[in-house]
C-alpha positions in Angstrom: -20.9 -13.2 14.8 -22.4 -9.8 13.4 -23.4 -9.4 9.7 -21.5 -7.3 7.6 -23.2 -3.8 6.7 -25.3 -4.0 3.5 -23.1 -1.3 1.8 -19.8 -2.9 2.9 -17.1 -2.5 0.2 -15.8 -5.9 -0.6 -12.9 -5.6 -3.5 -9.6 -5.7 -4.2 -6.2 -3.5 -4.4 -3.5 -3.1 -7.0 -0.7 -0.1 -7.5 0.0 1.4 -10.8 3.7 0.6 -10.5 3.4 -2.9 -9.9 0.5 -3.7 -12.5 0.3 -1.3 -15.3 3.5 -1.6 -17.4 3.5 0.6 -20.5 6.3 2.5 -18.4 6.9 5.0 -21.0 4.2 4.8 -23.3 1.7 7.8 -24.2 3.8 10.5 -22.5 4.4 8.8 -19.3 7.4 9.9 -17.5 10.0 7.6 -15.6 9.2 7.1 -11.9 11.2 5.7 -9.2 9.9 2.1 -9.4 11.2 2.1 -13.0 14.7 2.5 -12.0 14.7 -0.8 -9.5 15.3 -4.2 -11.1 13.9 -7.5 -10.1 15.4 -9.4 -7.3 14.1 -12.5 -5.2 13.4 -13.1 -1.3 17.4 -14.3 -1.1 18.7 -11.5 -3.7 18.2 -7.8 -3.2 16.7 -5.4 -5.8 19.2 -3.1 -7.0 18.4 0.6 -8.1 20.0 2.4 -10.7 20.7 5.8 -12.0 19.7 5.2 -15.6 17.9 2.4 -17.2 20.4 -0.4 -18.3 19.9 -2.0 -21.6 19.0 -5.8 -21.7 18.4 -5.8 -17.8 15.2 -6.7 -16.3 12.9 -3.7 -14.5 9.9 -5.5 -13.5 7.5 -2.1 -13.6 8.2 -1.8 -17.2 6.0 -4.5 -18.4 4.4 -5.5 -14.9 1.3 -7.4 -16.0 0.3 -5.1 -18.8 -2.6 -4.0 -16.9 -2.4 -0.5 -19.0 -3.5 -2.4 -22.1 -5.6 -5.2 -20.3 -7.7 -3.3 -17.5 -11.0 -3.8 -19.4 -10.9 -7.1 -19.5 -9.5 -7.4 -16.0 -12.0 -5.2 -14.5 -14.4 -7.4 -15.9 -13.1 -10.3 -14.1 -13.5 -8.0 -10.9 -16.9 -7.4 -11.8 -17.5 -10.9 -12.4 -16.4 -11.6 -8.7 -18.9 -9.0 -7.8 -16.7 -6.3 -6.6 -18.1 -3.3 -5.0 -14.8 -1.3 -4.6 -11.4 -1.4 -6.7 -8.4 0.2 -5.1 -5.7 1.4 -7.6 -3.5 4.1 -7.9 -2.7 7.1 -10.3 0.9 6.9 -11.3 2.0 10.9 -10.9 4.1 10.3 -14.0 1.3 9.7 -16.5 -0.3 13.1 -15.3 3.0 15.2 -14.9 5.8 13.3 -16.6 8.5 14.8 -14.6 6.2 15.9 -11.7 6.8 19.8 -12.2 5.5 20.2 -15.7 3.7 23.2 -16.9 1.0 21.2 -18.5 -0.4 17.8 -17.7 -0.4 14.8 -20.0 -3.7 14.6 -21.6 -3.2 11.0 -22.4 -2.6 10.2 -18.9 -5.6 12.0 -17.9 -7.9 10.1 -20.7 -6.4 6.7 -19.5 -7.5 7.0 -15.9 -10.8 8.4 -16.7 -11.5 5.7 -19.1 -10.5 3.1 -16.5 -12.6 4.6 -13.7 -15.5 4.9 -16.1 -15.1 1.3 -17.0 -15.4 0.7 -13.1 -18.7 2.7 -12.6 -20.2 1.1 -15.5 -19.7 -2.3 -14.0 -20.9 -1.1 -10.6 -17.6 -0.6 -9.0 -16.6 2.2 -7.0 -13.1 3.3 -7.5 -10.8 3.7 -4.3 -7.8 5.8 -5.7 -4.5 6.5 -4.2 -2.6 9.7 -5.3 0.9 8.4 -4.4 1.7 4.7 -4.2 5.6 4.6 -4.2 5.4 6.2 -8.0 7.3 9.5 -7.5 8.1 10.9 -10.8 12.1 10.1 -11.1 12.8 13.7 -12.1 11.7 15.1 -8.7 13.8 12.5 -6.9 16.9 13.4 -8.9 16.4 17.2 -9.5 14.7 17.8 -6.2 15.8 15.5 -3.6 12.5 13.8 -3.2 10.2 14.6 -0.4 12.9 16.2 1.7 12.3 19.2 -0.2 9.6 21.1 0.5 8.9 22.5 -3.0 7.3 19.0 -3.8 4.3 19.9 -1.1 3.0 22.6 -3.8 3.5 20.1 -6.8 1.7 17.4 -5.2 -1.1 19.8 -4.3 -1.6 20.9 -8.0 -1.6 17.4 -9.0 -3.9 16.2 -6.4 -6.5 19.2 -7.3 -5.9 18.3 -11.2 -7.1 14.6 -10.3 -9.9 15.9 -8.0 -11.4 18.1 -10.8 -10.7 16.0 -13.7 -12.3 12.9 -12.0 -15.1 14.5 -10.2 -18.3 12.5 -10.3 -16.3 9.2 -11.3 -14.2 9.0 -7.9 -15.6 9.9 -4.5 -13.2 7.8 -2.4 -9.7 8.8 -2.2 -6.0 7.9 -0.4 -3.5 10.6 -0.2 -0.3 8.5 0.6 0.1 4.8 0.3 1.6 3.5 3.8 3.0 6.9 4.6 4.4 5.3 7.5 7.4 3.6 5.6 9.5 6.7 5.9 9.6 5.8 9.6 12.0 3.2 8.5 15.3 3.4 6.3 13.8 1.5 3.3 11.2 4.4 3.2 13.7 6.8 1.7 13.3 5.3 -1.8 9.5 3.9 -1.9 8.0 6.5 0.1 10.4 9.5 0.2 11.9 9.3 -3.4 15.3 10.0 -1.8 17.8 7.9 -3.8 21.3 7.3 -3.8 23.6 9.1 -6.2 25.6 5.8 -7.0 24.5 3.4 -9.9 23.4 -0.1 -9.1 22.9 0.0 -5.5 21.6 -2.8 -3.5 18.0 -2.3 -1.8 19.1 -4.8 1.2 16.4 -4.2 3.9 18.2 -6.1 6.2 21.3 -3.4 6.5 21.2 0.3 7.2 21.0 2.3 4.0 24.3 4.1 3.6 22.4 7.4 2.5 19.9 7.3 5.2 19.9 10.6 7.2 17.2 10.2 10.0 16.4 14.0 10.1 16.1 14.3 6.6 13.6 11.2 6.4 11.4 12.8 9.1 11.4 16.1 7.6 10.5 14.3 4.0 7.2 12.9 6.3 6.4 16.1 7.7 6.3 17.5 4.2 3.8 14.6 3.2 1.9 15.2 6.2 1.1 18.9 5.3 0.6 18.0 1.6 -1.9 15.3 2.8 -3.7 17.8 4.7 -3.7 20.4 1.9 -4.8 17.7 -0.1 -7.8 16.8 2.0 -9.0 20.4 2.2 -9.1 20.8 -1.6 -10.8 17.5 -2.0 -13.5 18.7 0.3 -13.6 22.1 -1.4 -13.9 20.9 -5.0 -16.6 18.3 -4.1 -18.1 18.0 -0.9 -19.0 14.2 -1.7 -15.3 13.1 -1.7 -14.2 11.0 1.3 -10.6 11.0 1.8 -8.5 8.5 4.1 -5.0 8.0 5.2 -3.0 4.8 4.4 -1.2 3.3 7.0 1.1 -0.1 7.3 -0.3 -1.5 10.5 0.2 -4.6 12.7 -0.7 -5.8 16.0 2.4 -5.6 18.1 3.1 -8.3 20.9 5.6 -8.2 23.7 7.6 -11.4 23.6 7.2 -11.9 27.2 5.5 -9.9 30.2 8.6 -8.6 31.2 8.5 -4.8 31.6 11.2 -4.0 29.1 9.2 -6.1 26.6 6.0 -4.4 27.4 7.4 -0.9 26.8 9.0 -1.9 23.8 6.0 -3.4 22.4 4.2 0.4 23.3 7.1 2.2 21.6 6.9 -0.1 18.5 3.2 0.2 18.2 3.4 4.0 18.3 5.7 4.1 15.4 4.0 1.5 13.7 0.7 3.0 13.5 0.1 6.0 15.6 3.0 8.5 14.9 1.2 8.8 11.4 -2.1 8.0 12.7 -2.4 11.1 14.9 -1.3 13.5 12.6 -4.0 12.2 10.0 -6.8 11.7 12.4 -6.2 14.1 15.1 -4.5 16.9 13.3 -1.4 16.9 15.3 1.7 15.3 16.4 1.3 12.7 19.4 2.4 14.2 22.8 5.5 11.7 22.7 6.8 13.2 19.7 9.1 15.7 20.8 10.8 13.1 23.0 11.4 10.8 20.3 12.6 13.6 18.0 15.2 14.7 21.0 16.4 11.3 21.8 17.4 10.7 18.2 18.8 13.9 17.0 15.8 14.6 14.5 15.5 18.5 14.0 12.2 19.0 12.4 11.7 22.3 10.7 7.9 23.2 10.5 7.0 26.6 8.8 4.5 29.0 10.4 1.0 27.8 9.6 1.8 24.1 9.4 0.0 23.3 12.7 -3.1 25.1 11.4 -2.8 23.1 7.9 -2.5 19.7 9.7 -5.4 20.6 12.1 -7.6 21.5 9.0 -6.8 18.8 6.9 -7.9 15.7 8.9 -9.1 12.4 7.0 -12.7 11.1 6.9 -11.7 7.4 7.5 -8.7 5.4 8.3 -7.4 2.9 6.0 -4.8 0.2 6.4 -3.0 -2.7 5.3 -2.6 -6.0 7.5 -0.6 -8.9 6.7 1.0 -10.0 9.9 1.7 -9.2 13.5 4.9 -8.4 15.1 6.4 -9.6 18.3 9.2 -7.9 19.7 11.7 -8.7 22.4 14.1 -6.3 24.4 16.8 -9.3 24.8 18.9 -9.2 21.5 19.4 -13.2 21.9 15.7 -14.1 21.2 15.5 -15.7 17.9 14.2 -13.3 14.9 11.9 -14.2 12.3 13.1 -14.3 8.7 11.5 -13.5 5.4 10.1 -10.2 6.1 11.7 -7.6 4.5 10.5 -4.8 6.8 10.9 -5.9 10.4 13.3 -8.0 12.6 10.5 -9.8 14.5 11.1 -11.9 17.3 9.8 -15.6 16.5 6.2 -16.2 17.8 5.9 -19.6 18.4 2.1 -19.6 18.6 1.8 -18.6 15.0 2.4 -20.4 11.4 4.1 -18.5 8.7 3.8 -18.1 5.0 6.1 -19.3 2.4 8.1 -15.9 2.7 8.0 -16.0 6.2 5.4 -13.8 7.3 3.7 -14.7 10.5 0.0 -15.4 9.8 -2.3 -14.0 12.7 -5.9 -13.5 11.7 -6.8 -12.8 15.5 -4.3 -10.0 15.5 -6.5 -8.3 12.8 -9.6 -8.1 15.2 -7.3 -6.9 18.0 -5.8 -4.1 15.7 -9.2 -3.1 14.5 -10.4 -2.7 18.3 -7.2 -0.7 19.0 -7.6 1.6 16.0 -11.6 2.4 16.7 -11.1 2.8 20.2 -8.4 5.4 19.5 -9.8 7.2 16.4 -13.7 6.5 16.3 -13.7 7.4 12.5 -14.7 4.5 9.9 -12.0 2.2 9.2 -11.0 0.2 5.8 -8.7 -2.5 5.5 -7.5 -1.9 1.9 -4.5 -4.2 1.8 -4.5 -8.1 3.3 -3.7 -11.3 1.6 -1.2 -13.9 1.2 1.8 -14.2 -1.1 2.2 -18.0 -2.3 4.1 -20.0 -4.7 1.0 -21.1 -6.8 1.3 -23.8 -9.5 -1.0 -23.6 -12.7 -1.4 -27.2 -13.7 -3.3 -28.8 -16.7 -6.6 -30.8 -15.8 -8.8 -32.4 -18.5 -7.5 -29.8 -21.1 -7.9 -26.7 -18.7 -5.5 -24.8 -16.8 -6.5 -24.5 -13.0 -4.7 -23.2 -10.0 -5.5 -25.0 -6.7 -5.0 -22.4 -3.6 -7.1 -23.9 -0.7 -4.2 -22.0 1.6 -5.2 -18.8 0.2 -8.9 -19.3 1.2 -8.1 -20.6 4.4 -6.0 -17.5 5.2 -8.9 -15.1 3.6 -11.8 -16.9 5.8 -9.9 -16.6 9.0 -9.3 -13.0 8.6 -12.8 -12.4 7.4 -14.1 -14.3 10.3 -12.0 -12.2 12.6 -13.6 -8.7 10.9 -16.8 -9.9 11.6 -15.9 -10.4 15.1 -14.6 -6.9 15.1 -17.8 -5.4 13.8 -19.6 -7.3 16.6 -17.3 -5.5 19.0 -18.7 -2.4 17.7 -16.0 -1.4 15.2 -17.4 0.8 12.2 -15.7 -1.1 9.3 -16.7 0.3 5.8 -14.7 -2.0 3.5 -12.1 -4.5 2.7 -10.1 -4.9 -0.5 -7.6 -7.5 -0.4 -4.2 -7.3 -1.8 -3.6 -8.4 -5.2 -6.7 -9.6 -6.5 -4.6 -10.3 -9.7 -1.1 -11.6 -9.3 1.4 -8.6 -9.9 4.8 -7.7 -9.4 6.2 -7.6 -5.6 7.1 -4.4 -4.3 9.9 -5.7 -2.0 11.5 -8.2 -3.9 10.3 -7.6 -7.5 9.0 -11.4 -8.1 6.1 -12.6 -9.9 6.7 -16.0 -8.1 5.3 -14.2 -4.9 1.5 -14.4 -5.9 -1.6 -12.9 -4.1 -4.2 -13.0 -6.6 -7.4 -14.6 -7.4 -6.3 -14.3 -10.7 -3.2 -16.0 -12.2 -1.1 -14.4 -14.5 1.2 -16.4 -16.6 4.7 -14.3 -16.0 7.8 -15.4 -14.3 10.3 -13.9 -12.4 12.5 -13.2 -15.5 9.8 -11.2 -17.1 9.0 -14.4 -19.6 5.2 -15.7 -19.8 2.3 -15.2 -22.1 0.5 -12.7 -19.6 -2.7 -15.0 -19.9 -5.1 -14.8 -17.3 -6.6 -17.7 -15.2 -9.2 -18.0 -12.7 -7.8 -19.7 -9.4 -10.1 -21.8 -7.0 -9.9 -18.7 -4.6 -11.9 -16.6 -7.5 -15.1 -18.8 -7.2 -14.9 -18.7 -3.4 -14.4 -14.9 -3.2 -17.4 -14.4 -5.6 -19.5 -16.5 -3.2 -18.4 -14.7 -0.1 -19.3 -11.4 -2.0 -22.9 -12.6 -3.1 -23.6 -13.5 0.7 -22.2 -10.7 2.1 -19.8 -12.7 4.2 -22.5 -14.6 5.3 -21.1 -17.8 4.0 -17.5 -18.3 4.2 -17.8 -21.9 2.6 
């Protein structure tokens, strides 16, 4: 098994809207997640047009990272993190997204956080847009379906590149940008929200306000904005490295039937390569026009867009990987339950998590090889982890969390990362998802825990917010100390 590079970026990843809280503090404006109430794996979240008094919105407090970031980052440093991925909440910088002047308190907060990381030897990896569109841009502009957001985003990005120059050199433009290839992406990725109040976000059903042309138009606007941001980042500081971020997965045919093979190819294209090609190759894939034509998608591209995309290619390809997908052309094949994003066929060869997600470490190696074969630029895994219902127990007067299942999950995936490196893949880093427990984006739960650090908070918002190291905390610390050579 190959060794990890000496400069490998071990770390963890969070998102501002799932961790910070302080949702209207120090001048921050409302963002789209601030309008989404809590749910469970069985109960859909609800999006509202105003904040309902007395009802629970998980992002409003989240895990209070805003006030506790110094202590939390010290815990990350104790584990030996080389890299910490987080996001800037656009509404902390420009409360309404289109304000004439930025909010200085927001700039000061992020500068302080990034300085804390640098002081502790941790490289910040910063996402500019991680499902955190200012709500005013959704309400007043119609979200990313409106071309006006391109210039507003680039202005915001340029401010960040200038303000945090020297503190941040690794950037991502849009988190899981390919979520706009699915209806749920309207809200999280596109900021295209319903006019009605208290609408259920039931991912198993078509969203009534979904318009596929509008959705892919919004995605095109994000591509243009991303490319312009990449160009600006390189202009402002040549040391900047900017990546894309795509929700990726290995896709398997249910059988060797040709229809299943073709379906798996089509699924993989839309899962990863539609967006990946634009970001890395600077142009839409050759099969995109047929895809648009067959679905009645009319895409408006302005003169010069092709040149913008070609000039704004990313420096590295980052992605999330939680599971593989198995697809079947036969609708009678049983489908897996528990994943809000995909209707997968049941793969009898794979175990599943508490939330029904297929656990497939070897699928990660397969995906790494596929991505590097196609793009030949450095890769980075910026989300991967296991959501589980951890239990905080009292032992000998101390509170502990025993999570051997998480250690097993991560060990198996890290082993396959090493195999991919041995295959020749240029893998630059790994920031597992949720080094500290935080709010689930899909369900709004706290019960679905990913972290090495337990946060005492419940699904209804109660709890002390106290932090406790889990067994996996010490395991990951040792992994980093040995640069992945000893996985325990």
